[in-house]
N, C-alpha and C positions, 0 to 999 in steps of 0.2 A: 292085391291086382294082377292077378295073374295074364291079365288079356293084354296087360302092357312090355311092348320090348319086340322082346325074342323068346321064343320057344326053343328052350334043351338048349344044346351048341346052337344058337342064332340062328335059326332057320324063322322071320317075317311070314306070318298069315298074310298071301295074297287071294284076290277072291273078291266078291262085289263091284257094281257095276256093270256087270261085263253082261251082261244081260240084250247090249248090246250092239257085240263085238260080229254075231256074223255077215249084219250087214257090212259096220265097220269093216272087215276084210278086205271087200269086196274092191274100196276107195280108198285102201291108203294105202302105202308104199314105204321104206324103209322106216324101220324102229330104232328109235332111240332108249340103249342101254344109260339103265338106271344102274349106279355104281362107281367102282370104282375108274373103273375104262374111258364114263362120262369126261371126266377133266382131262383125259390124253386128248380125243377127238374134240373136243371145245375150248381150250384153252387158250388158245390166239383172239378167239370174240371173248370169254368169258375177262380174259386178263386186262382189255382193251376198251370193253364197255363200262357205263357208270348208271348206277340207278340210285333216286333218291325216294325222299319221301319225306309231306310237310304234313301235317296236324296246324289250322291253326295257322297264326302267324312265324313256327319254327318249322325248320330243315333237317334232313341232316342228311349225307352221301356215300355209298359205298361200294365198290365196283360188282359187273354184275355176278361174279362167283361168291365175294360177302354176303352179297340178296339174294342169290340162292340158298343159300345155308341158314341164314335170319330166315325162310321160312319156313325150313323145315323145321329147324328149333320150335317156331315158335307153332307150326302146326299139329306138331307132338306131342305140343301144352294145353291143343283143344283137344287133341285124341284124349288125353287124360281126365280131360276135363274142368283141367287149373284153372285156374283167372290169367289175367292178362298178366298182372305180376313174374307167376316165375317167367313166361316166356321174355319180361325184362329183363332177370336174375340172366337165365340163360343162356344171349343174346352179349347182354354186358362182360360177363365169363368167358366166352371165344370170340368177343371181342381182343378183349388185353392175354389171355393166352396163346390163340394162336393165329389174329388178328382174320378170327372166324373162314380160315382155312383149314380144311383136314389134310395134313398134312401129315408126313411118316417121317417127319423129325424131330427130335426138342432138345430142352433140355435133363442128362441122363435117358432115362428106355420112355422119357416125353413122347406120345406121338395125340396127329387126330384133334380134333377141334377143342377140343377143353382141354388138351395136351394130359391125360389119361395115364396114368404106368404101370403094367405089367407088375414090376415087382413089387408095387403099392395094392395089388390087388382087383384090380380094376377092370385084368380079365387078359385072355393073350392081345399080342399084336393085330392079327389080322379082326380079331374082334372088335377093338377099338376105333380102328379103321373102315370098321362101318359104320357110318355118320347114329344110324337110326340104332346100336346097340349102345354110341356114345351115349348120345341125347339124353336117350332115357336111360344111361347110367347117372349121367347125371343129376334126373327129376329122381330118381329111386331114393338119393342123397339128398335133393331141399326135402322134400315132404317129413325124409326124417328129422329138422332141427325145428326145432318147440319155438313155437310163432315167428316160422320165417313170411312169412307173409306180413308183418309187420314191422322184420325188422330193415337196417338200410341198407341197402341192395348186396353194398363192399359187405358187408356184414354175413349177409345171409348167403354171397359168395364162396367168402373164405371161411363160410362151416362145413362145405362139404369139399374145399377144394384145397387149403392147407396150404397155402402159396407160400413161395419167402414175399413175397409184397403185398400185404396184407386187405392194400388200402386204394389198392393199386383201379379194384374195379370203379369205384367212383366215376372215375376217370371219362365214362363209360356208359356212365346212370342214363340224360338226359337224351343221347340219341338212340340207345336201346328203346326208350320208352317212347318213343315214337314208332320206332321200327315194331313192338309189341304191337303198341294202340293201333297201329292201320290192319295189319298182319291178321289179328282176332276179333275184325271189326266192331274195335270202339273208335274209328274215326279215322282220318287221315289218307295220303289218299299217293300210289306209290306210280312215280315214272321210273320207266326206262330209255335212256338213250341209247339201243347197240345197230347192232348191222342188220344183214339179211336174213331171214330163217332158210335153215338147211330145210329140206322133207323130212317129219316123222307120221306115225299113223297116229287115230285114235285113241286106238290098244295101248302106245306106251305111255301116252300121254294120261289114260285112267287108272293105269298102276299105279301109276307116280299120283297119284291124287290117296289110293286107295293104302301104300307105304304113308304115307304123310300125316295123312285124317286116320288109316281105320277099311276096314275091308263094310263097301256099306255107308258110312258114312255120306258120300253125295249121292244121288240117283242122276244118273244122267241121260241121259237123252242127246240122239240125232236129230237137229233140225232141221240142218240144212247140208247137200254135197254138192257143190263143183267143182270144173274139173282140176284145181289146182289146191283150194281148199277145202276144209269139213268143220261145221258147226254144232258143235255141244251143247247147249246146257246145262246148268248143272241145280240142282236149290236137294238143303239136306233132306235123305235118306231114308230110311224105317230101321235098319238094319242095326247092331247090336253100338257101334263107333258114332250110332246117330242121335246118339240120345244127350248128350253135350248139350247145353240151353250156346255152348260159344259159334257154334257151327252157323252161316249165312251166307246168305246169295255175297254181300255187300265183300268178309272176308273172301271167299272164293275171289271174286273181282282180284283184287292189289295182289293175292297170294298168285293166280296166275300170271299176272302181271308179275312178280320177283321170280317166277322161273319159267320166263318168256324167253331165257336166252339159252337155255339148252330145253327144254318144253316145246321151242317154236309154234311158241303164242304169235298170232300177231294183229289180234284185238280182247279186248275182254271188256266187256260191259256190266254193268246194273242200275235199273234204271233210269236212262241215260246219261249218268255219268259214265266213261267211258276210256279207254288207250288203244292208239295206233302204235304199232311198228312204227310205220313212216312219219305220224305225228305227231306223236305223246297221248297228254290227255286232252281229250275232247268231249263237246254232247254228241250223242249220237239217238240220235229221237229215232222211232222206228217207225218208217212209214207200214200206211193202211195196205194191208195184203200180203206182207213183207209174210215170210216163211217164221218166223220167228216174233211177229207181232203176237201177244196176248200172254207170253212168256215169265213166269214170276218165277223168274229166278235169274243167275249169274251164266252169262252164252259169252261162250269162248270158242275163238276160231284158231283153224291150229292152219299150220302152210304143214299140204299132205302128199302135193305133188310139184315139180322143178316150177318155176311163176315165167 
């Protein structure tokens, strides 16, 4: 499974979806950095803001920072073609190990989302603190566990982590199942209550999509450009990473809400079910003649200039 994770020393491939960037570059401003620097820039907002997920009559909530990381964990499972069960196990493990935070400290030499230890062969500290590396290393271990799909969440997680508290992962199974369901397109809505969005670029957003789901997983179109925002349309693409059945406009809608605190998403919708940064979950019927009328995919609006 060489296409998953990082190549060589940890350089993840980028690309895909960039065919629209010549137009985007002319209408967008300040980029959002994806990487360790991102948390320093946005820490005040992501620590104080919260998101919730609802599936049927069940609801769970996380901070915006935690939700952003849950979205990454779920997206990587989708890129790898794994079932939603993998995302449930991954999210539950990260909640128990690090409270779903990419921390640079822990018990002994443990670091990162999954508190992986360099001394135990998980990689160098710098590698483990790269969330894409650590998530893929976790899934690499998970898929080697015989019958992992049918094991209780806590047993599957423990088989990978070998924790001193082997039963603790079970405490987070319920909430993790809700997040995994919504973020893999299996039902559920994500709602985030967050502050104003700083300007970003469409380029930065597309790079984040490619990082999470794989290059070319989603095809991106510029549907509209306004004085302070850019409207993108996203639908499953035709690249190598797009060959996984879990990719859908529905899961993209929920993923975009989940990363909104750091990717400056102000609207996300699909089939009239939408989310507005100022209002939360709403119905968004498309007016005839609108630039997005007839588009059959997720519609994501970014703040790309001061409002």
